[in-house]
C-alpha positions in Angstrom: -106.0 -22.4 121.2 -107.5 -19.1 122.0 -109.1 -17.3 119.0 -106.9 -14.5 119.8 -103.8 -16.8 119.3 -104.8 -18.4 116.1 -105.9 -14.8 114.6 -102.1 -13.7 115.5 -100.5 -16.7 113.9 -102.8 -16.3 110.8 -101.6 -12.8 110.4 -97.9 -13.6 111.3 -98.2 -16.1 108.1 -99.7 -13.9 105.9 -97.0 -11.3 106.1 -94.3 -14.0 105.4 -94.7 -14.2 101.3 -94.8 -10.2 101.7 -91.5 -9.9 103.5 -89.8 -12.6 101.4 -91.1 -10.8 98.0 -89.5 -7.4 99.5 -86.3 -9.0 100.5 -85.7 -11.0 97.1 -82.3 -10.1 95.3 -82.5 -7.8 92.4 -81.1 -9.3 89.0 -77.9 -8.5 88.5 -77.8 -6.8 85.4 -74.8 -5.2 83.7 -74.3 -2.6 81.1 -72.4 -3.4 77.9 -69.3 -1.4 77.7 -69.2 1.1 74.6 -67.2 4.0 73.7 -69.5 6.0 75.8 -69.4 3.9 79.1 -66.9 4.7 82.1 -64.7 2.9 81.9 -65.0 2.7 78.0 -64.9 -0.2 75.9 -61.2 -2.0 75.9 -60.4 -2.5 72.1 -56.6 -4.0 73.3 -55.4 -7.7 72.7 -56.3 -9.8 75.4 -59.4 -7.5 76.5 -62.5 -9.5 77.4 -64.7 -10.3 74.6 -67.2 -7.4 73.4 -70.8 -8.1 74.1 -73.3 -8.7 71.1 -75.5 -7.5 69.6 -72.7 -4.8 69.8 -73.8 -1.5 71.9 -72.0 0.7 69.3 -73.7 -0.3 66.4 -76.9 1.7 66.7 -80.0 0.8 64.9 -81.6 4.4 64.0 -84.4 2.8 62.4 -85.5 -1.0 62.4 -84.7 -1.6 58.9 -81.0 -0.7 59.7 -80.9 -4.4 61.5 -81.3 -5.9 58.3 -78.1 -4.7 57.1 -76.5 -6.1 60.3 -75.5 -9.7 62.1 -76.5 -9.9 65.4 -73.4 -11.6 66.6 -70.9 -9.4 65.1 -68.9 -7.0 66.8 -66.5 -4.3 66.1 -62.8 -5.4 66.2 -59.6 -3.4 66.2 -57.3 -5.0 63.6 -54.4 -2.7 63.9 -53.1 0.6 65.8 -50.2 3.2 66.2 -51.1 4.8 63.1 -50.6 9.0 62.7 -53.4 9.4 60.0 -54.9 6.5 58.6 -56.6 6.8 55.3 -57.7 5.7 51.9 -59.0 1.8 52.6 -59.4 0.0 49.7 -59.8 -3.8 48.8 -58.0 -6.0 46.1 -60.3 -8.9 45.2 -57.2 -10.1 42.9 -55.0 -9.9 45.9 -57.2 -11.0 48.5 -56.1 -8.0 50.8 -56.7 -4.5 51.7 -54.6 -1.5 51.9 -54.6 1.9 53.8 -52.4 4.9 53.7 -50.7 6.3 56.9 -50.4 9.8 55.1 -48.5 11.7 58.0 -46.2 8.6 58.1 -45.3 8.3 54.4 -46.3 4.6 54.2 -48.6 2.6 52.6 -49.8 -0.7 54.4 -51.3 -4.0 53.5 -53.7 -6.2 55.5 -53.5 -9.7 54.2 -56.6 -11.5 54.6 -55.5 -15.1 55.0 -53.4 -14.1 58.3 -54.7 -10.9 59.3 -50.9 -9.6 59.2 -50.4 -6.0 58.7 -47.5 -5.5 56.4 -45.5 -2.5 54.9 -46.6 -2.4 51.3 -44.7 0.5 49.9 -42.3 3.1 51.6 -42.1 6.0 51.0 -45.5 5.9 49.6 -44.9 9.8 48.7 -47.8 10.7 51.3 -50.4 8.4 49.4 -53.8 9.5 50.4 -56.6 8.2 48.6 -56.8 4.4 46.7 -59.0 2.3 44.9 -59.0 -0.5 42.3 -60.3 -0.2 39.1 -62.2 -2.8 37.2 -58.9 -4.4 35.9 -57.6 -4.7 39.5 -55.2 -2.0 39.3 -54.3 -0.2 42.3 -54.9 3.9 41.7 -54.0 6.3 44.3 -53.6 10.0 45.2 -50.1 11.2 46.2 -50.0 14.2 48.2 -45.9 14.7 47.6 -46.3 14.9 43.9 -50.0 16.2 44.0 -51.1 13.8 41.2 -53.1 10.6 40.6 -51.4 7.4 39.5 -52.1 3.8 38.6 -49.9 1.0 39.3 -49.8 -1.5 36.4 -50.0 -5.5 36.5 -46.3 -5.5 35.7 -45.2 -3.2 38.8 -44.9 -0.2 36.8 -46.4 3.2 37.7 -48.6 5.4 35.1 -49.2 9.3 36.1 -52.8 9.3 35.1 -53.4 13.2 36.1 -50.9 15.5 37.4 -52.1 19.1 35.8 -55.1 20.4 34.4 -54.4 22.4 31.0 -50.9 22.7 32.1 -51.3 23.7 35.6 -50.5 21.5 38.1 -52.9 20.3 40.5 -53.6 21.2 43.9 -53.5 18.2 46.2 -55.7 15.2 44.8 -57.5 13.6 47.7 -60.0 10.8 46.8 -60.8 9.1 43.9 -63.0 6.6 42.2 -62.9 4.2 39.2 -65.9 4.6 36.5 -67.3 1.2 34.7 -66.8 3.6 31.5 -63.0 3.3 32.0 -62.5 6.9 33.5 -61.1 8.1 36.9 -62.9 10.3 38.9 -60.8 12.4 41.7 -61.5 15.4 44.0 -58.9 18.0 43.9 -58.9 20.0 47.3 -56.2 22.2 49.0 -55.7 19.7 51.8 -52.3 18.1 51.1 -50.2 21.1 50.9 -49.0 21.2 54.4 -45.7 20.0 56.0 -46.9 16.8 57.2 -49.1 15.6 55.0 -46.8 16.1 51.6 -44.6 18.5 49.9 -45.5 21.7 51.6 -46.3 24.9 49.4 -43.2 27.1 48.6 -44.5 30.0 50.5 -47.3 31.4 48.0 -49.8 29.1 48.1 -53.1 29.8 49.9 -52.8 26.8 52.3 -49.4 28.1 53.5 -51.3 30.0 56.3 -48.3 32.5 56.0 -45.8 30.5 57.6 -42.2 30.1 56.5 -41.3 26.7 54.9 -38.5 25.4 53.0 -39.9 22.7 50.7 -36.4 21.2 50.3 -35.9 20.4 53.8 -36.4 16.7 54.7 -36.6 16.0 50.9 -33.2 15.7 49.9 -32.7 13.4 46.8 -36.5 12.7 46.5 -37.6 14.3 43.2 -37.0 18.1 44.4 -36.6 19.1 40.6 -40.2 17.9 40.2 -41.9 18.9 43.2 -39.9 22.0 44.6 -41.4 25.2 44.1 -45.3 23.7 43.8 -48.1 25.8 45.2 -51.8 25.5 44.9 -53.3 27.8 42.5 -56.2 25.9 40.8 -60.0 26.1 41.8 -60.8 23.1 43.9 -62.6 21.1 41.3 -63.7 17.3 40.9 -62.0 16.0 37.8 -62.7 13.2 35.3 -60.1 11.5 33.6 -61.1 9.9 30.4 -59.7 6.9 29.4 -57.6 8.9 26.7 -55.9 10.7 29.4 -57.7 13.8 28.7 -58.7 15.7 32.1 -61.9 17.6 32.4 -63.9 19.5 35.1 -66.6 17.5 36.2 -67.8 19.4 38.9 -66.7 22.6 39.1 -65.7 24.4 42.5 -68.4 26.4 44.4 -67.0 29.1 47.4 -67.0 27.5 50.6 -67.2 24.1 49.1 -64.0 22.1 49.0 -64.6 18.4 47.5 -63.4 15.6 49.6 -64.5 12.2 49.2 -66.0 10.4 46.4 -68.0 7.7 45.0 -70.5 6.3 42.7 -74.2 4.9 43.2 -74.1 0.9 42.4 -75.2 1.7 38.9 -73.0 4.3 38.2 -75.5 6.8 36.8 -74.7 9.2 40.0 -72.1 10.4 41.7 -71.7 11.7 45.6 -69.2 14.2 46.7 -68.5 15.1 50.0 -68.3 19.1 49.8 -68.8 22.1 52.2 -69.5 19.6 55.3 -72.2 17.5 53.7 -72.8 15.1 51.0 -74.0 16.5 47.3 -75.3 13.9 44.8 -75.6 14.7 40.9 -76.6 12.9 37.9 -74.0 11.9 35.4 -74.5 12.9 32.1 -71.8 12.0 29.8 -68.2 13.8 31.3 -70.3 16.1 33.2 -72.7 16.3 36.4 -75.9 17.7 35.9 -78.3 18.3 39.0 -75.9 18.8 41.7 -78.0 18.9 44.9 -77.6 18.2 48.6 -77.9 14.7 50.0 -77.4 15.0 53.6 -75.9 18.0 55.9 -74.5 14.7 58.2 -76.4 16.4 61.0 -77.1 13.7 63.9 -78.7 14.9 66.9 -77.5 18.6 66.3 -73.8 17.2 66.1 -72.2 17.6 62.7 -70.8 14.1 61.6 -67.9 15.4 59.7 -67.6 13.4 56.8 -64.7 12.6 55.0 -64.7 9.3 52.7 -67.6 6.9 51.9 -68.5 3.9 50.1 -72.0 2.9 48.5 -73.5 -0.7 48.9 -75.2 -3.0 46.6 -78.6 -1.8 47.8 -77.6 2.2 47.3 -77.0 3.0 51.0 -74.2 5.3 51.8 -71.8 4.5 54.1 -69.9 7.6 55.5 -67.2 8.2 58.0 -67.4 10.8 60.7 -64.8 12.5 62.5 -67.2 14.1 65.2 -66.6 14.1 68.8 -66.7 11.1 70.9 -70.2 9.5 70.7 -70.8 10.4 67.1 -67.3 9.5 65.9 -67.2 6.5 63.7 -69.7 5.7 60.4 -73.0 7.2 59.5 -75.0 5.1 57.1 -77.6 6.9 54.7 -80.2 5.3 52.6 -80.6 6.0 48.9 -83.0 9.0 49.9 -80.6 10.8 52.4 -82.3 9.4 55.4 -80.1 8.3 58.3 -80.5 4.6 58.8 -77.7 3.5 61.4 -74.6 4.9 63.3 -71.3 2.8 64.2 -69.3 4.2 67.0 -65.6 4.0 67.3 -63.4 5.4 69.5 -61.6 7.7 67.5 -62.7 10.0 64.3 -63.0 7.9 61.2 -61.2 9.1 57.9 -62.5 6.9 55.3 -63.7 3.1 54.7 -64.2 0.5 52.5 -66.0 -3.0 51.9 -63.3 -5.9 52.5 -63.2 -9.5 52.5 -63.7 -12.2 49.8 -67.4 -11.4 49.6 -67.0 -7.5 50.2 -69.0 -8.1 53.5 -66.6 -6.6 55.8 -66.7 -2.8 56.6 -63.2 -1.9 56.9 -62.8 1.3 58.9 -59.6 3.8 58.7 -59.9 5.8 62.0 -57.2 8.5 62.7 -54.8 5.8 64.7 -56.3 2.5 64.0 -57.8 0.3 61.8 -61.2 -1.5 62.7 -63.5 -3.8 61.2 -67.3 -5.2 61.2 -69.0 -8.0 59.2 -72.3 -6.9 58.0 -75.0 -8.4 56.0 -74.9 -6.4 52.7 -72.1 -6.3 50.3 -70.1 -3.3 49.0 -70.5 -2.4 45.5 -67.6 -2.9 43.4 -64.8 -2.2 42.9 -62.3 -1.1 45.5 
């Protein structure tokens, strides 16, 4: 073979690996579906399994990973609601309850079976719920603008319906303290037509509209509820075990209170107000040194908070009713630093820790209930 022929064959052989490398198929890598993909994640029954680790559980800082279980994904338990609110866990009954405020129904999620059943209807537009240290259910009722407790024998006790003789505005959320007291927020959110008994036309939340509070409420306590209107400042109250109602956090302009919870050691109280979270030190029956905890801003987006719960490490898990991509849950450490986020396809109103170990985050979004198992327990009770 001539020298030129040998050089030509050698050159051709040298190009084979290069050509083979250039033509090798690329790995077929997909993108796990989330609430922000197109098409978005499918939560319906029979949908393909979600990818783990869940792309909608975001580790803002590495240590948030210690609160998670990598194989666990967000699951939708129930949907078709009008305004899901007030989730709470009963350790005695092994069930979670939640409100559909605008549909006047309280539901129960039964842990053993996963069934969702009607618990109380009418619920009198029950909003916030919890369970006290004796396992009794505590609820706020928008219709009667009061806080009630359901006793072990099935009877109901009115915990608070007035302050110094003036009817309350619209108790929204509540939290039991280990000293036997019950703390609750009293904004002016529940006086509208859809969420409860409307104002008689004179209240500040009436908005100038014309409403007849008797229509649609025939035979349901009209003598007691009719003619109510909101006139008190929007305070945070403490109900002593004796039944005495006191102002724990007085109202500040443009700072209406909403969600409330305590630190795990019950020395601090957290209150959602004015679009952020404040924290204060509990000194007897009052709160001192009330200060900002977080403004709930994430990436320049206001993650509108509503309800929250602490875990046993002192982190605060807070609902977010922000736009898609930021709706769901934000998680803040005890210093008010954002450590993690959970994205949901709907705005979230409230949450609790559920399950026999209280290690399942039970989230009440607008129309649906979602759950995620985590690697931390919620602080008790409720």
